[in-house]
PQR file with spaces between the fields and no chain letter, atoms N, CA, C, O and H, PARSE charges and radii, in Angstrom:
ATOM       1  N    MET     1      -1.165    7.899   11.912 -0.4000 1.5000
ATOM       2  CA   MET     1      -1.651    7.108   10.811 -0.0000 2.0000
ATOM       3  C    MET     1      -2.610    7.987   10.004  0.5500 1.7000
ATOM       4  O    MET     1      -3.414    8.731   10.567 -0.5500 1.4000
ATOM       5  N    TRP     2      -2.513    7.891    8.704 -0.4000 1.5000
ATOM       6  CA   TRP     2      -3.303    8.731    7.810 -0.0000 2.0000
ATOM       7  C    TRP     2      -4.230    7.888    6.952  0.5500 1.7000
ATOM       8  O    TRP     2      -3.874    6.786    6.533 -0.5500 1.4000
ATOM       9  H    TRP     2      -1.860    7.288    8.246  0.4000 1.0000
ATOM      10  N    TYR     3      -5.419    8.411    6.693 -0.4000 1.5000
ATOM      11  CA   TYR     3      -6.375    7.767    5.810 -0.0000 2.0000
ATOM      12  C    TYR     3      -7.069    8.869    5.021  0.5500 1.7000
ATOM      13  O    TYR     3      -7.662    9.777    5.605 -0.5500 1.4000
ATOM      14  H    TYR     3      -5.708    9.306    7.033  0.4000 1.0000
ATOM      15  N    ASN     4      -6.996    8.792    3.707 -0.4000 1.5000
ATOM      16  CA   ASN     4      -7.580    9.811    2.820 -0.0000 2.0000
ATOM      17  C    ASN     4      -7.132   11.225    3.200  0.5500 1.7000
ATOM      18  O    ASN     4      -7.931   12.162    3.199 -0.5500 1.4000
ATOM      19  H    ASN     4      -6.514    8.055    3.233  0.4000 1.0000
ATOM      20  N    GLY     5      -5.851   11.362    3.522 -0.4000 1.5000
ATOM      21  CA   GLY     5      -5.294   12.665    3.836 -0.0000 2.0000
ATOM      22  C    GLY     5      -5.660   13.207    5.205  0.5500 1.7000
ATOM      23  O    GLY     5      -5.394   14.373    5.498 -0.5500 1.4000
ATOM      24  H    GLY     5      -5.202   10.601    3.523  0.4000 1.0000
ATOM      25  N    GLU     6      -6.266   12.381    6.050 -0.4000 1.5000
ATOM      26  CA   GLU     6      -6.695   12.839    7.369 -0.0000 2.0000
ATOM      27  C    GLU     6      -6.073   11.950    8.447  0.5500 1.7000
ATOM      28  O    GLU     6      -6.046   10.727    8.316 -0.5500 1.4000
ATOM      29  H    GLU     6      -6.482   11.434    5.812  0.4000 1.0000
ATOM      30  N    CYS     7      -5.579   12.576    9.502 -0.4000 1.5000
ATOM      31  CA   CYS     7      -4.980   11.837   10.618 -0.0000 2.0000
ATOM      32  C    CYS     7      -6.081   11.104   11.381  0.5500 1.7000
ATOM      33  O    CYS     7      -7.026   11.723   11.871 -0.5500 1.4000
ATOM      34  H    CYS     7      -5.600   13.570    9.607  0.4000 1.0000
ATOM      35  N    VAL     8      -5.951    9.768   11.478 -0.4000 1.5000
ATOM      36  CA   VAL     8      -6.964    8.971   12.165 -0.0000 2.0000
ATOM      37  C    VAL     8      -6.410    8.275   13.401  0.5500 1.7000
ATOM      38  O    VAL     8      -7.151    7.587   14.103 -0.5500 1.4000
ATOM      39  H    VAL     8      -5.184    9.265   11.080  0.4000 1.0000
ATOM      40  N    GLY     9      -5.135    8.442   13.677 -0.4000 1.5000
ATOM      41  CA   GLY     9      -4.542    7.831   14.857 -0.0000 2.0000
ATOM      42  C    GLY     9      -3.068    8.149   14.946  0.5500 1.7000
ATOM      43  O    GLY     9      -2.450    8.583   13.974 -0.5500 1.4000
ATOM      44  H    GLY     9      -4.533    9.001   13.107  0.4000 1.0000
ATOM      45  N    LYS    10      -2.510    7.926   16.125 -0.4000 1.5000
ATOM      46  CA   LYS    10      -1.093    8.201   16.332 -0.0000 2.0000
ATOM      47  C    LYS    10      -0.432    6.992   16.977  0.5500 1.7000
ATOM      48  O    LYS    10      -0.993    6.351   17.865 -0.5500 1.4000
ATOM      49  H    LYS    10      -3.012    7.573   16.914  0.4000 1.0000
ATOM      50  N    TYR    11       0.755    6.704   16.513 -0.4000 1.5000
ATOM      51  CA   TYR    11       1.570    5.657   17.102 -0.0000 2.0000
ATOM      52  C    TYR    11       2.854    6.290   17.619  0.5500 1.7000
ATOM      53  O    TYR    11       3.344    7.272   17.060 -0.5500 1.4000
ATOM      54  H    TYR    11       1.211    7.224   15.791  0.4000 1.0000
ATOM      55  N    PHE    12       3.382    5.728   18.670 -0.4000 1.5000
ATOM      56  CA   PHE    12       4.647    6.195   19.220 -0.0000 2.0000
ATOM      57  C    PHE    12       5.557    4.997   19.417  0.5500 1.7000
ATOM      58  O    PHE    12       5.219    4.068   20.150 -0.5500 1.4000
ATOM      59  H    PHE    12       2.983    4.931   19.123  0.4000 1.0000
ATOM      60  N    LEU    13       6.701    5.015   18.769 -0.4000 1.5000
ATOM      61  CA   LEU    13       7.628    3.911   18.966 -0.0000 2.0000
ATOM      62  C    LEU    13       8.271    4.047   20.335  0.5500 1.7000
ATOM      63  O    LEU    13       8.371    5.149   20.873 -0.5500 1.4000
ATOM      64  H    LEU    13       6.976    5.770   18.173  0.4000 1.0000
ATOM      65  N    ASP    14       8.707    2.922   20.901 -0.4000 1.5000
ATOM      66  CA   ASP    14       9.242    2.935   22.262 -0.0000 2.0000
ATOM      67  C    ASP    14      10.603    3.615   22.333  0.5500 1.7000
ATOM      68  O    ASP    14      10.802    4.526   23.138 -0.5500 1.4000
ATOM      69  H    ASP    14       8.625    2.027   20.463  0.4000 1.0000
ATOM      70  N    PHE    15      11.536    3.180   21.501 -0.4000 1.5000
ATOM      71  CA   PHE    15      12.877    3.756   21.499 -0.0000 2.0000
ATOM      72  C    PHE    15      13.413    3.843   20.082  0.5500 1.7000
ATOM      73  O    PHE    15      13.101    3.011   19.230 -0.5500 1.4000
ATOM      74  H    PHE    15      11.374    2.441   20.847  0.4000 1.0000
ATOM      75  N    LEU    16      14.217    4.856   19.845 -0.4000 1.5000
ATOM      76  CA   LEU    16      14.940    4.999   18.587 -0.0000 2.0000
ATOM      77  C    LEU    16      16.414    5.140   18.959  0.5500 1.7000
ATOM      78  O    LEU    16      16.804    6.122   19.591 -0.5500 1.4000
ATOM      79  H    LEU    16      14.470    5.532   20.536  0.4000 1.0000
ATOM      80  N    ILE    17      17.219    4.180   18.578 -0.4000 1.5000
ATOM      81  CA   ILE    17      18.624    4.138   18.936 -0.0000 2.0000
ATOM      82  C    ILE    17      19.458    4.737   17.808  0.5500 1.7000
ATOM      83  O    ILE    17      19.423    4.260   16.674 -0.5500 1.4000
ATOM      84  H    ILE    17      16.902    3.382   18.065  0.4000 1.0000
ATOM      85  N    ASP    18      20.206    5.784   18.135 -0.4000 1.5000
ATOM      86  CA   ASP    18      21.138    6.440   17.205 -0.0000 2.0000
ATOM      87  C    ASP    18      20.482    6.815   15.874  0.5500 1.7000
ATOM      88  O    ASP    18      21.140    6.839   14.834 -0.5500 1.4000
ATOM      89  H    ASP    18      20.235    6.171   19.056  0.4000 1.0000
ATOM      90  N    LYS    19      19.190    7.105   15.916 -0.4000 1.5000
ATOM      91  CA   LYS    19      18.409    7.462   14.722 -0.0000 2.0000
ATOM      92  C    LYS    19      18.501    6.398   13.623  0.5500 1.7000
ATOM      93  O    LYS    19      18.389    6.704   12.436 -0.5500 1.4000
ATOM      94  H    LYS    19      18.655    7.086   16.761  0.4000 1.0000
ATOM      95  N    LYS    20      18.710    5.131   14.045 -0.4000 1.5000
ATOM      96  CA   LYS    20      18.869    4.042   13.075 -0.0000 2.0000
ATOM      97  C    LYS    20      18.058    2.800   13.390  0.5500 1.7000
ATOM      98  O    LYS    20      17.612    2.106   12.476 -0.5500 1.4000
ATOM      99  H    LYS    20      18.801    4.883   15.010  0.4000 1.0000
ATOM     100  N    ILE    21      17.860    2.509   14.666 -0.4000 1.5000
ATOM     101  CA   ILE    21      17.239    1.242   15.056 -0.0000 2.0000
ATOM     102  C    ILE    21      16.033    1.507   15.950  0.5500 1.7000
ATOM     103  O    ILE    21      16.138    2.199   16.963 -0.5500 1.4000
ATOM     104  H    ILE    21      18.223    3.073   15.408  0.4000 1.0000
ATOM     105  N    VAL    22      14.894    0.954   15.566 -0.4000 1.5000
ATOM     106  CA   VAL    22      13.685    1.034   16.374 -0.0000 2.0000
ATOM     107  C    VAL    22      13.698   -0.138   17.349  0.5500 1.7000
ATOM     108  O    VAL    22      13.955   -1.276   16.955 -0.5500 1.4000
ATOM     109  H    VAL    22      14.808    0.392   14.744  0.4000 1.0000
ATOM     110  N    VAL    23      13.420    0.143   18.623 -0.4000 1.5000
ATOM     111  CA   VAL    23      13.307   -0.907   19.630 -0.0000 2.0000
ATOM     112  C    VAL    23      11.909   -0.820   20.229  0.5500 1.7000
ATOM     113  O    VAL    23      11.505    0.216   20.757 -0.5500 1.4000
ATOM     114  H    VAL    23      13.211    1.067   18.942  0.4000 1.0000
ATOM     115  N    GLU    24      11.188   -1.916   20.136 -0.4000 1.5000
ATOM     116  CA   GLU    24       9.825   -1.994   20.653 -0.0000 2.0000
ATOM     117  C    GLU    24       9.758   -3.048   21.751  0.5500 1.7000
ATOM     118  O    GLU    24      10.291   -4.146   21.598 -0.5500 1.4000
ATOM     119  H    GLU    24      11.517   -2.758   19.706  0.4000 1.0000
ATOM     120  N    PHE    25       9.103   -2.712   22.855 -0.4000 1.5000
ATOM     121  CA   PHE    25       8.909   -3.637   23.968 -0.0000 2.0000
ATOM     122  C    PHE    25       7.444   -4.024   24.058  0.5500 1.7000
ATOM     123  O    PHE    25       6.555   -3.192   23.874 -0.5500 1.4000
ATOM     124  H    PHE    25       8.669   -1.820   22.979  0.4000 1.0000
ATOM     125  N    LYS    26       7.204   -5.304   24.344 -0.4000 1.5000
ATOM     126  CA   LYS    26       5.846   -5.810   24.549 -0.0000 2.0000
ATOM     127  C    LYS    26       5.874   -6.769   25.735  0.5500 1.7000
ATOM     128  O    LYS    26       6.834   -7.517   25.918 -0.5500 1.4000
ATOM     129  H    LYS    26       7.926   -5.979   24.493  0.4000 1.0000
ATOM     130  N    VAL    27       4.815   -6.739   26.536 -0.4000 1.5000
ATOM     131  CA   VAL    27       4.630   -7.715   27.607 -0.0000 2.0000
ATOM     132  C    VAL    27       3.437   -8.550   27.196  0.5500 1.7000
ATOM     133  O    VAL    27       2.285   -8.158   27.385 -0.5500 1.4000
ATOM     134  H    VAL    27       4.035   -6.131   26.387  0.4000 1.0000
ATOM     135  N    ILE    28       3.735   -9.716   26.628 -0.4000 1.5000
ATOM     136  CA   ILE    28       2.692  -10.556   26.045 -0.0000 2.0000
ATOM     137  C    ILE    28       3.022  -12.023   26.280  0.5500 1.7000
ATOM     138  O    ILE    28       4.195  -12.385   26.361 -0.5500 1.4000
ATOM     139  H    ILE    28       4.671  -10.034   26.474  0.4000 1.0000
ATOM     140  N    PRO    29       2.010  -12.866   26.388 -0.5600 1.5000
ATOM     141  CA   PRO    29       2.300  -14.292   26.556  0.2800 2.0000
ATOM     142  C    PRO    29       2.847  -14.932   25.280  0.5500 1.7000
ATOM     143  O    PRO    29       3.674  -15.841   25.351 -0.5500 1.4000
ATOM     144  N    ASN    30       2.393  -14.467   24.120 -0.4000 1.5000
ATOM     145  CA   ASN    30       2.831  -15.032   22.840 -0.0000 2.0000
ATOM     146  C    ASN    30       3.057  -13.918   21.835  0.5500 1.7000
ATOM     147  O    ASN    30       2.391  -12.883   21.869 -0.5500 1.4000
ATOM     148  H    ASN    30       1.721  -13.729   24.063  0.4000 1.0000
ATOM     149  N    PHE    31       3.997  -14.146   20.950 -0.4000 1.5000
ATOM     150  CA   PHE    31       4.243  -13.217   19.853 -0.0000 2.0000
ATOM     151  C    PHE    31       3.069  -13.290   18.886  0.5500 1.7000
ATOM     152  O    PHE    31       2.596  -14.376   18.552 -0.5500 1.4000
ATOM     153  H    PHE    31       4.537  -14.987   20.922  0.4000 1.0000
ATOM     154  N    ARG    32       2.601  -12.124   18.439 -0.4000 1.5000
ATOM     155  CA   ARG    32       1.484  -12.097   17.502 -0.0000 2.0000
ATOM     156  C    ARG    32       1.852  -11.301   16.264  0.5500 1.7000
ATOM     157  O    ARG    32       2.702  -10.411   16.308 -0.5500 1.4000
ATOM     158  H    ARG    32       2.985  -11.242   18.711  0.4000 1.0000
ATOM     159  N    HIS    33       1.209  -11.628   15.173 -0.4000 1.5000
ATOM     160  CA   HIS    33       1.465  -10.975   13.900 -0.0000 2.0000
ATOM     161  C    HIS    33       1.190   -9.473   13.973  0.5500 1.7000
ATOM     162  O    HIS    33       1.870   -8.692   13.308 -0.5500 1.4000
ATOM     163  H    HIS    33       0.519  -12.351   15.137  0.4000 1.0000
ATOM     164  N    VAL    34       0.212   -9.064   14.762 -0.4000 1.5000
ATOM     165  CA   VAL    34      -0.145   -7.650   14.873 -0.0000 2.0000
ATOM     166  C    VAL    34       1.031   -6.829   15.422  0.5500 1.7000
ATOM     167  O    VAL    34       1.198   -5.670   15.042 -0.5500 1.4000
ATOM     168  H    VAL    34      -0.341   -9.699   15.302  0.4000 1.0000
ATOM     169  N    HIS    35       1.836   -7.405   16.298 -0.4000 1.5000
ATOM     170  CA   HIS    35       3.000   -6.700   16.846 -0.0000 2.0000
ATOM     171  C    HIS    35       4.080   -6.536   15.783  0.5500 1.7000
ATOM     172  O    HIS    35       4.726   -5.492   15.704 -0.5500 1.4000
ATOM     173  H    HIS    35       1.701   -8.346   16.606  0.4000 1.0000
ATOM     174  N    LEU    36       4.270   -7.546   14.984 -0.4000 1.5000
ATOM     175  CA   LEU    36       5.219   -7.468   13.876 -0.0000 2.0000
ATOM     176  C    LEU    36       4.767   -6.406   12.873  0.5500 1.7000
ATOM     177  O    LEU    36       5.574   -5.599   12.411 -0.5500 1.4000
ATOM     178  H    LEU    36       3.744   -8.395   15.047  0.4000 1.0000
ATOM     179  N    LYS    37       3.495   -6.411   12.544 -0.4000 1.5000
ATOM     180  CA   LYS    37       2.953   -5.453   11.584 -0.0000 2.0000
ATOM     181  C    LYS    37       3.103   -4.017   12.089  0.5500 1.7000
ATOM     182  O    LYS    37       3.486   -3.131   11.325 -0.5500 1.4000
ATOM     183  H    LYS    37       2.840   -7.066   12.918  0.4000 1.0000
ATOM     184  N    GLN    38       2.808   -3.781   13.359 -0.4000 1.5000
ATOM     185  CA   GLN    38       2.944   -2.445   13.936 -0.0000 2.0000
ATOM     186  C    GLN    38       4.390   -1.963   13.856  0.5500 1.7000
ATOM     187  O    GLN    38       4.642   -0.821   13.473 -0.5500 1.4000
ATOM     188  H    GLN    38       2.496   -4.501   13.979  0.4000 1.0000
ATOM     189  N    THR    39       5.327   -2.814   14.209 -0.4000 1.5000
ATOM     190  CA   THR    39       6.745   -2.451   14.182 -0.0000 2.0000
ATOM     191  C    THR    39       7.213   -2.213   12.749  0.5500 1.7000
ATOM     192  O    THR    39       7.988   -1.290   12.498 -0.5500 1.4000
ATOM     193  H    THR    39       5.122   -3.742   14.521  0.4000 1.0000
ATOM     194  N    LEU    40       6.761   -3.015   11.828 -0.4000 1.5000
ATOM     195  CA   LEU    40       7.116   -2.829   10.425 -0.0000 2.0000
ATOM     196  C    LEU    40       6.557   -1.509    9.885  0.5500 1.7000
ATOM     197  O    LEU    40       7.209   -0.842    9.082 -0.5500 1.4000
ATOM     198  H    LEU    40       6.131   -3.764   12.031  0.4000 1.0000
ATOM     199  N    GLU    41       5.367   -1.136   10.317 -0.4000 1.5000
ATOM     200  CA   GLU    41       4.798    0.156    9.923 -0.0000 2.0000
ATOM     201  C    GLU    41       5.648    1.314   10.439  0.5500 1.7000
ATOM     202  O    GLU    41       5.822    2.311    9.739 -0.5500 1.4000
ATOM     203  H    GLU    41       4.837   -1.678   10.970  0.4000 1.0000
ATOM     204  N    TYR    42       6.176    1.193   11.651 -0.4000 1.5000
ATOM     205  CA   TYR    42       7.087    2.213   12.167 -0.0000 2.0000
ATOM     206  C    TYR    42       8.293    2.349   11.248  0.5500 1.7000
ATOM     207  O    TYR    42       8.677    3.456   10.872 -0.5500 1.4000
ATOM     208  H    TYR    42       6.035    0.383   12.220  0.4000 1.0000
ATOM     209  N    LEU    43       8.887    1.214   10.889 -0.4000 1.5000
ATOM     210  CA   LEU    43      10.076    1.239   10.032 -0.0000 2.0000
ATOM     211  C    LEU    43       9.777    1.905    8.699  0.5500 1.7000
ATOM     212  O    LEU    43      10.560    2.727    8.224 -0.5500 1.4000
ATOM     213  H    LEU    43       8.574    0.315   11.194  0.4000 1.0000
ATOM     214  N    GLN    44       8.669    1.562    8.104 -0.4000 1.5000
ATOM     215  CA   GLN    44       8.334    2.109    6.799 -0.0000 2.0000
ATOM     216  C    GLN    44       7.988    3.591    6.877  0.5500 1.7000
ATOM     217  O    GLN    44       8.304    4.347    5.959 -0.5500 1.4000
ATOM     218  H    GLN    44       8.032    0.894    8.490  0.4000 1.0000
ATOM     219  N    THR    45       7.351    4.009    7.950 -0.4000 1.5000
ATOM     220  CA   THR    45       6.971    5.410    8.099 -0.0000 2.0000
ATOM     221  C    THR    45       8.188    6.317    8.221  0.5500 1.7000
ATOM     222  O    THR    45       8.227    7.394    7.627 -0.5500 1.4000
ATOM     223  H    THR    45       7.094    3.395    8.696  0.4000 1.0000
ATOM     224  N    VAL    46       9.180    5.881    8.989 -0.4000 1.5000
ATOM     225  CA   VAL    46      10.372    6.714    9.203 -0.0000 2.0000
ATOM     226  C    VAL    46      11.536    6.308    8.302  0.5500 1.7000
ATOM     227  O    VAL    46      12.633    6.853    8.424 -0.5500 1.4000
ATOM     228  H    VAL    46       9.149    5.005    9.472  0.4000 1.0000
ATOM     229  N    ASN    47      11.306    5.358    7.403 -0.4000 1.5000
ATOM     230  CA   ASN    47      12.305    4.862    6.456 -0.0000 2.0000
ATOM     231  C    ASN    47      13.602    4.435    7.155  0.5500 1.7000
ATOM     232  O    ASN    47      14.685    4.942    6.864 -0.5500 1.4000
ATOM     233  H    ASN    47      10.415    4.915    7.304  0.4000 1.0000
ATOM     234  N    LEU    48      13.451    3.486    8.086 -0.4000 1.5000
ATOM     235  CA   LEU    48      14.605    2.880    8.737 -0.0000 2.0000
ATOM     236  C    LEU    48      14.674    1.410    8.342  0.5500 1.7000
ATOM     237  O    LEU    48      13.674    0.816    7.940 -0.5500 1.4000
ATOM     238  H    LEU    48      12.571    3.075    8.323  0.4000 1.0000
ATOM     239  N    LYS    49      15.863    0.835    8.462 -0.4000 1.5000
ATOM     240  CA   LYS    49      16.091   -0.527    7.989 -0.0000 2.0000
ATOM     241  C    LYS    49      15.812   -1.597    9.047  0.5500 1.7000
ATOM     242  O    LYS    49      15.326   -2.678    8.715 -0.5500 1.4000
ATOM     243  H    LYS    49      16.675    1.318    8.789  0.4000 1.0000
ATOM     244  N    LEU    50      16.114   -1.307   10.316 -0.4000 1.5000
ATOM     245  CA   LEU    50      16.130   -2.364   11.330 -0.0000 2.0000
ATOM     246  C    LEU    50      15.309   -2.004   12.557  0.5500 1.7000
ATOM     247  O    LEU    50      15.301   -0.861   13.014 -0.5500 1.4000
ATOM     248  H    LEU    50      16.509   -0.429   10.586  0.4000 1.0000
ATOM     249  N    ALA    51      14.613   -3.017   13.081 -0.4000 1.5000
ATOM     250  CA   ALA    51      13.918   -2.906   14.369 -0.0000 2.0000
ATOM     251  C    ALA    51      14.154   -4.174   15.164  0.5500 1.7000
ATOM     252  O    ALA    51      14.365   -5.250   14.606 -0.5500 1.4000
ATOM     253  H    ALA    51      14.619   -3.946   12.710  0.4000 1.0000
ATOM     254  N    ILE    52      14.115   -4.026   16.470 -0.4000 1.5000
ATOM     255  CA   ILE    52      14.192   -5.183   17.362 -0.0000 2.0000
ATOM     256  C    ILE    52      12.924   -5.154   18.205  0.5500 1.7000
ATOM     257  O    ILE    52      12.658   -4.191   18.925 -0.5500 1.4000
ATOM     258  H    ILE    52      13.944   -3.151   16.923  0.4000 1.0000
ATOM     259  N    LEU    53      12.162   -6.210   18.104 -0.4000 1.5000
ATOM     260  CA   LEU    53      10.939   -6.348   18.883 -0.0000 2.0000
ATOM     261  C    LEU    53      11.271   -7.258   20.062  0.5500 1.7000
ATOM     262  O    LEU    53      11.567   -8.439   19.879 -0.5500 1.4000
ATOM     263  H    LEU    53      12.378   -6.992   17.520  0.4000 1.0000
ATOM     264  N    ILE    54      11.219   -6.708   21.261 -0.4000 1.5000
ATOM     265  CA   ILE    54      11.550   -7.462   22.478 -0.0000 2.0000
ATOM     266  C    ILE    54      10.254   -7.692   23.233  0.5500 1.7000
ATOM     267  O    ILE    54       9.515   -6.753   23.526 -0.5500 1.4000
ATOM     268  H    ILE    54      10.978   -5.749   21.410  0.4000 1.0000
ATOM     269  N    TYR    55       9.991   -8.943   23.539 -0.4000 1.5000
ATOM     270  CA   TYR    55       8.766   -9.228   24.264 -0.0000 2.0000
ATOM     271  C    TYR    55       9.053  -10.117   25.466  0.5500 1.7000
ATOM     272  O    TYR    55       9.849  -11.055   25.416 -0.5500 1.4000
ATOM     273  H    TYR    55      10.592   -9.706   23.301  0.4000 1.0000
ATOM     274  N    PHE    56       8.361   -9.773   26.550 -0.4000 1.5000
ATOM     275  CA   PHE    56       8.541  -10.451   27.826 -0.0000 2.0000
ATOM     276  C    PHE    56       7.406  -11.445   28.010  0.5500 1.7000
ATOM     277  O    PHE    56       6.233  -11.081   27.938 -0.5500 1.4000
ATOM     278  H    PHE    56       7.714   -9.011   26.590  0.4000 1.0000
ATOM     279  N    THR    57       7.762  -12.706   28.248 -0.4000 1.5000
ATOM     280  CA   THR    57       6.772  -13.767   28.430 -0.0000 2.0000
ATOM     281  C    THR    57       6.968  -14.409   29.800  0.5500 1.7000
ATOM     282  O    THR    57       7.897  -14.067   30.532 -0.5500 1.4000
ATOM     283  H    THR    57       8.716  -13.002   28.307  0.4000 1.0000
ATOM     284  N    ARG    58       6.110  -15.311   30.123 -0.4000 1.5000
ATOM     285  CA   ARG    58       6.262  -16.068   31.382 -0.0000 2.0000
ATOM     286  C    ARG    58       7.522  -16.928   31.353  0.5500 1.7000
ATOM     287  O    ARG    58       8.103  -17.229   32.395 -0.5500 1.4000
ATOM     288  H    ARG    58       5.356  -15.588   29.528  0.4000 1.0000
ATOM     289  N    ASP    59       7.936  -17.318   30.150 -0.4000 1.5000
ATOM     290  CA   ASP    59       9.109  -18.187   30.009 -0.0000 2.0000
ATOM     291  C    ASP    59      10.411  -17.406   29.854  0.5500 1.7000
ATOM     292  O    ASP    59      11.479  -18.008   29.737 -0.5500 1.4000
ATOM     293  H    ASP    59       7.463  -17.073   29.303  0.4000 1.0000
ATOM     294  N    GLY    60      10.339  -16.090   29.851 -0.4000 1.5000
ATOM     295  CA   GLY    60      11.554  -15.293   29.723 -0.0000 2.0000
ATOM     296  C    GLY    60      11.420  -14.233   28.647  0.5500 1.7000
ATOM     297  O    GLY    60      10.331  -13.956   28.143 -0.5500 1.4000
ATOM     298  H    GLY    60       9.472  -15.601   29.945  0.4000 1.0000
ATOM     299  N    VAL    61      12.546  -13.655   28.316 -0.4000 1.5000
ATOM     300  CA   VAL    61      12.586  -12.582   27.325 -0.0000 2.0000
ATOM     301  C    VAL    61      12.890  -13.173   25.953  0.5500 1.7000
ATOM     302  O    VAL    61      13.789  -14.001   25.808 -0.5500 1.4000
ATOM     303  H    VAL    61      13.430  -13.879   28.726  0.4000 1.0000
ATOM     304  N    ARG    62      12.149  -12.750   24.970 -0.4000 1.5000
ATOM     305  CA   ARG    62      12.354  -13.178   23.578 -0.0000 2.0000
ATOM     306  C    ARG    62      12.535  -11.941   22.715  0.5500 1.7000
ATOM     307  O    ARG    62      12.174  -10.836   23.119 -0.5500 1.4000
ATOM     308  H    ARG    62      11.418  -12.078   25.088  0.4000 1.0000
ATOM     309  N    TYR    63      13.088  -12.125   21.536 -0.4000 1.5000
ATOM     310  CA   TYR    63      13.234  -10.984   20.637 -0.0000 2.0000
ATOM     311  C    TYR    63      13.140  -11.439   19.191  0.5500 1.7000
ATOM     312  O    TYR    63      13.354  -12.607   18.867 -0.5500 1.4000
ATOM     313  H    TYR    63      13.381  -13.023   21.208  0.4000 1.0000
ATOM     314  N    ARG    64      12.818  -10.494   18.345 -0.4000 1.5000
ATOM     315  CA   ARG    64      12.779  -10.721   16.896 -0.0000 2.0000
ATOM     316  C    ARG    64      13.446   -9.536   16.218  0.5500 1.7000
ATOM     317  O    ARG    64      13.215   -8.386   16.591 -0.5500 1.4000
ATOM     318  H    ARG    64      12.644   -9.545   18.608  0.4000 1.0000
ATOM     319  N    ARG    65      14.243   -9.811   15.258 -0.4000 1.5000
ATOM     320  CA   ARG    65      14.856   -8.771   14.436 -0.0000 2.0000
ATOM     321  C    ARG    65      13.974   -8.589   13.214  0.5500 1.7000
ATOM     322  O    ARG    65      13.603   -9.567   12.565 -0.5500 1.4000
ATOM     323  H    ARG    65      14.431  -10.745   14.954  0.4000 1.0000
ATOM     324  N    ILE    66      13.636   -7.350   12.896 -0.4000 1.5000
ATOM     325  CA   ILE    66      12.724   -7.069   11.790 -0.0000 2.0000
ATOM     326  C    ILE    66      13.435   -6.145   10.813  0.5500 1.7000
ATOM     327  O    ILE    66      13.954   -5.096   11.195 -0.5500 1.4000
ATOM     328  H    ILE    66      13.937   -6.556   13.423  0.4000 1.0000
ATOM     329  N    ILE    67      13.452   -6.545    9.556 -0.4000 1.5000
ATOM     330  CA   ILE    67      14.083   -5.770    8.490 -0.0000 2.0000
ATOM     331  C    ILE    67      12.991   -5.170    7.607  0.5500 1.7000
ATOM     332  O    ILE    67      12.034   -5.849    7.235 -0.5500 1.4000
ATOM     333  H    ILE    67      13.031   -7.398    9.246  0.4000 1.0000
ATOM     334  N    ASN    68      13.147   -3.903    7.283 -0.4000 1.5000
ATOM     335  CA   ASN    68      12.198   -3.199    6.420 -0.0000 2.0000
ATOM     336  C    ASN    68      12.518   -3.517    4.959  0.5500 1.7000
ATOM     337  O    ASN    68      13.557   -3.085    4.458 -0.5500 1.4000
ATOM     338  H    ASN    68      13.924   -3.351    7.585  0.4000 1.0000
ATOM     339  N    PRO    69      11.658   -4.259    4.265 -0.5600 1.5000
ATOM     340  CA   PRO    69      11.930   -4.601    2.863  0.2800 2.0000
ATOM     341  C    PRO    69      11.800   -3.402    1.926  0.5500 1.7000
ATOM     342  O    PRO    69      12.272   -3.455    0.790 -0.5500 1.4000
ATOM     343  N    LYS    70      11.167   -2.322    2.385 -0.4000 1.5000
ATOM     344  CA   LYS    70      10.982   -1.134    1.549 -0.0000 2.0000
ATOM     345  C    LYS    70      11.977   -0.025    1.886  0.5500 1.7000
ATOM     346  O    LYS    70      11.808    1.113    1.447 -0.5500 1.4000
ATOM     347  H    LYS    70      10.784   -2.279    3.308  0.4000 1.0000
ATOM     348  N    PHE    71      13.010   -0.347    2.659 -0.4000 1.5000
ATOM     349  CA   PHE    71      14.000    0.647    3.060 -0.0000 2.0000
ATOM     350  C    PHE    71      14.727    1.210    1.842  0.5500 1.7000
ATOM     351  O    PHE    71      15.166    0.460    0.970 -0.5500 1.4000
ATOM     352  H    PHE    71      13.147   -1.271    3.016  0.4000 1.0000
ATOM     353  N    LYS    72      14.848    2.528    1.791 -0.4000 1.5000
ATOM     354  CA   LYS    72      15.580    3.200    0.718 -0.0000 2.0000
ATOM     355  C    LYS    72      16.719    3.980    1.355  0.5500 1.7000
ATOM     356  O    LYS    72      16.487    4.887    2.155 -0.5500 1.4000
ATOM     357  H    LYS    72      14.491    3.136    2.500  0.4000 1.0000
ATOM     358  N    ASP    73      17.941    3.629    1.001 -0.4000 1.5000
ATOM     359  CA   ASP    73      19.109    4.304    1.551 -0.0000 2.0000
ATOM     360  C    ASP    73      19.291    5.633    0.835  0.5500 1.7000
ATOM     361  O    ASP    73      19.626    5.668   -0.349 -0.5500 1.4000
ATOM     362  H    ASP    73      18.129    2.892    0.351  0.4000 1.0000
ATOM     363  N    ASN    74      19.071    6.717    1.549 -0.4000 1.5000
ATOM     364  CA   ASN    74      19.193    8.062    0.981 -0.0000 2.0000
ATOM     365  C    ASN    74      20.461    8.748    1.442  0.5500 1.7000
ATOM     366  O    ASN    74      20.536    9.976    1.411 -0.5500 1.4000
ATOM     367  H    ASN    74      18.799    6.689    2.511  0.4000 1.0000
ATOM     368  N    SER    75      21.469    7.986    1.873 -0.4000 1.5000
ATOM     369  CA   SER    75      22.666    8.590    2.459 -0.0000 2.0000
ATOM     370  C    SER    75      23.637    9.142    1.427  0.5500 1.7000
ATOM     371  O    SER    75      24.561    9.867    1.794 -0.5500 1.4000
ATOM     372  H    SER    75      21.408    6.988    1.898  0.4000 1.0000
ATOM     373  N    PHE    76      23.461    8.828    0.159 -0.4000 1.5000
ATOM     374  CA   PHE    76      24.397    9.369   -0.835 -0.0000 2.0000
ATOM     375  C    PHE    76      23.718   10.141   -1.906  0.5500 1.7000
ATOM     376  O    PHE    76      24.377   10.654   -2.810 -0.5500 1.4000
ATOM     377  H    PHE    76      22.709    8.240   -0.139  0.4000 1.0000
């Protein structure tokens, strides 16, 4: 993460599938906005379109599909 041109922190995504899909795992009782924001920042930083946020709760496994609204397709 950068602030005023200086590195102030580092994030590491959990998995990158086929250089296209970010997969993030969380062990949390409830889904929180901060987890969505972190995953969306990953997508925007690496300019990918899709992420899957998988979180493990007491009631089972849940997931959310996250789409990057700022994705720019540079394939052509």
